[in-house]
C-alpha positions as CSV (number, residue, x, y, z in Angstrom):
1,M,-16.9,25.1,11.7
2,R,-13.6,23.6,10.5
3,F,-14.0,20.6,12.9
4,S,-17.4,19.6,11.4
5,S,-15.9,19.9,7.9
6,L,-13.2,17.4,8.8
7,K,-15.7,15.1,10.3
8,L,-17.7,15.2,7.0
9,R,-14.7,14.5,4.9
10,L,-13.7,11.7,7.1
11,A,-17.1,10.2,6.9
12,C,-17.1,10.4,3.1
13,W,-13.7,8.7,2.9
14,I,-14.9,5.9,5.2
15,I,-17.9,5.3,3.1
16,V,-15.9,5.4,-0.1
17,L,-13.4,2.9,1.3
18,L,-16.1,0.6,2.8
19,I,-17.5,0.0,-0.7
20,P,-14.6,-2.0,-2.1
21,I,-14.2,-3.8,1.3
22,A,-17.9,-4.9,1.1
23,L,-17.5,-6.0,-2.5
24,G,-14.4,-8.0,-1.6
25,L,-16.2,-9.7,1.4
26,Y,-19.1,-10.5,-0.9
27,A,-16.8,-12.1,-3.5
28,W,-15.0,-14.0,-0.7
29,N,-18.3,-15.3,0.6
30,I,-19.2,-16.6,-2.8
31,Q,-15.9,-18.3,-3.1
32,L,-16.3,-19.9,0.4
33,K,-19.8,-21.1,-0.5
34,Q,-19.2,-22.4,-4.0
35,G,-15.6,-23.3,-3.9
36,L,-12.6,-22.4,-6.0
37,I,-14.5,-23.3,-9.2
38,V,-16.0,-19.8,-9.3
39,T,-12.5,-18.3,-9.4
40,G,-11.6,-20.2,-12.6
41,M,-9.2,-22.5,-11.0
42,R,-9.8,-25.3,-13.5
43,N,-6.6,-24.4,-15.3
44,I,-3.5,-26.0,-14.0
45,V,-1.4,-22.9,-14.4
46,I,-3.7,-20.7,-12.3
47,W,-3.9,-23.5,-9.7
48,G,-0.1,-23.6,-9.6
49,L,0.1,-19.8,-9.1
50,Y,-2.4,-20.1,-6.3
51,I,-0.4,-22.8,-4.5
52,S,3.0,-21.2,-5.1
53,S,1.8,-17.8,-3.9
54,F,0.6,-19.4,-0.6
55,I,3.9,-21.1,-0.1
56,Y,5.8,-17.9,-1.0
57,F,3.9,-15.9,1.7
58,V,4.4,-18.6,4.3
59,G,8.1,-18.7,3.5
60,L,8.4,-14.9,3.8
61,A,6.6,-15.0,7.2
62,A,9.0,-17.7,8.4
63,G,12.0,-15.7,7.2
64,G,10.8,-12.6,9.1
65,L,10.3,-14.6,12.3
66,I,13.7,-16.3,12.0
67,M,15.3,-12.9,11.5
68,I,13.6,-11.5,14.6
69,A,14.5,-14.6,16.7
70,A,18.1,-14.5,15.6
71,V,18.5,-10.9,16.7
72,Y,16.9,-11.6,20.1
73,I,18.6,-14.9,20.8
74,F,22.1,-13.8,19.8
75,G,21.8,-10.3,21.2
76,A,22.8,-8.6,18.1
77,E,21.9,-5.1,19.2
78,K,23.1,-3.4,16.0
79,Y,20.4,-5.2,14.1
80,K,17.6,-4.3,16.5
81,P,16.1,-1.6,14.3
82,I,15.6,-4.1,11.5
83,T,13.4,-6.3,13.7
84,R,10.5,-3.9,13.3
85,I,10.6,-4.5,9.5
86,G,10.7,-8.2,10.1
87,E,7.7,-8.1,12.5
88,V,5.6,-6.1,10.0
89,L,6.7,-8.3,7.1
90,A,5.8,-11.5,9.1
91,A,2.4,-10.2,10.1
92,I,1.5,-9.1,6.6
93,C,2.7,-12.3,5.1
94,V,0.8,-14.5,7.6
95,F,-2.4,-12.5,6.8
96,L,-1.9,-12.9,3.1
97,A,-1.1,-16.6,3.4
98,M,-4.2,-17.0,5.5
99,L,-6.3,-15.4,2.7
100,Y,-4.8,-17.9,0.2
101,N,-5.7,-20.8,2.4
102,T,-9.4,-20.4,2.5
């Protein structure tokens, strides 16, 4: 009885979380079809924030990769636990920069 209750709760959560994902994909599809004009990017300030955010995330990703590479190249074993943080940071920032680039 308890197992089916957990399955039902999990299914409800999945449905609830799929709604904003679907709305985001729909909005992204509109942006891809009609361009950045639908996002209100006519203002130079907003356009500057868009470009600077893209560059910021690319820079963070590069920083994470440089940190990881330095630990492995120079064999700094005491910094090895920090490399996981750098890997996750780099992956997230590459994904965010990719979203800004569309």
